C-alpha atoms as one frame of an Amber mdcrd trajectory, in Angstrom:
protein
 -27.656 107.385 -36.706 -29.341 110.488 -37.968 -28.084 109.895 -41.653 -29.274
 106.726 -41.714 -32.766 107.667 -41.071 -32.705 110.539 -43.660 -32.323 113.368
 -40.896 -30.122 116.264 -41.650 -30.043 117.196 -37.849 -30.729 116.127 -34.270
 -34.090 118.003 -34.455 -34.896 116.531 -37.646 -34.128 113.022 -36.146 -36.052
 113.647 -33.047 -39.403 114.948 -35.221 -39.018 111.735 -37.360 -38.763 109.609
 -34.533 -42.184 111.452 -32.993 -43.780 111.016 -36.201 -43.064 107.536 -36.878
 -44.066 106.833 -33.006 -47.318 108.448 -33.719 -48.049 106.511 -36.673 -46.829
 103.161 -34.713 -49.371 104.164 -32.283 -52.374 104.712 -34.253 -51.932 101.467
 -35.825 -50.791  99.192 -33.027 -52.750  99.577 -29.892 -51.469  97.008 -28.046
 -48.296  99.097 -26.774 -48.815 101.380 -24.161 -48.162 105.364 -24.905 -46.236
 105.369 -21.748 -43.913 102.588 -22.390 -43.178 103.974 -25.895 -42.700 107.400
 -24.626 -40.379 105.931 -21.898 -38.435 104.040 -24.631 -38.097 107.377 -26.600
 -36.848 109.237 -23.226 -34.166 106.457 -23.169 -33.025 106.523 -26.905 -32.722
 110.528 -26.594 -30.678 110.139 -23.184 -28.327 107.449 -24.779 -28.270 109.852
 -28.034 -27.137 112.646 -25.606 -24.526 110.738 -23.751 -22.917 109.551 -27.023
 -23.164 113.206 -28.094 -21.293 114.190 -24.815 -18.661 111.715 -25.039 -17.751
 113.075 -28.419 -17.473 116.455 -27.682 -15.349 115.195 -24.785 -13.092 113.292
 -27.248 -12.858 116.196 -29.613 -12.096 118.624 -26.973  -9.278 116.233 -25.756
  -7.879 115.879 -29.265  -8.133 119.569 -29.998  -6.031 120.072 -26.509  -3.588
 117.659 -27.535  -2.968 119.343 -30.957  -2.302 122.748 -29.445  -0.094 121.316
 -26.707   2.024 119.501 -29.305   2.079 122.541 -31.545   3.364 124.444 -28.733
   6.097 122.230 -27.975   6.992 121.934 -31.479   7.445 125.938 -31.475   9.233
 125.905 -28.356  11.760 123.268 -29.733  12.037 125.408 -32.900  13.057 128.331
 -30.711  15.283 126.520 -28.583  17.289 125.473 -31.700  17.629 128.471 -33.161
C-alpha cells in the first residue's frame, strides 16, 4: 500500500494521505470533514491491524524455524 502510493514508510504514507485529504476537502465542499476523518481513522485502524497480523505471522515463522533448527541439532547429537 505504501509503495503503491509512492511513500517510503508508514509516516510518509500517512502524511501523503492527510495532504491528499486536505486537497480534496478544499476542492470538494460536499463531504463532511468529520466523515472524511472517520474514514481515515478506519483506514489507519485497518492498516494497523494488518501490520499486527504480519508481525504475528513473522514471529510465528521465526519460532518455527528456531524449533526446527533445534530439533535438527538434537538429532545430529543423538546420531553421533
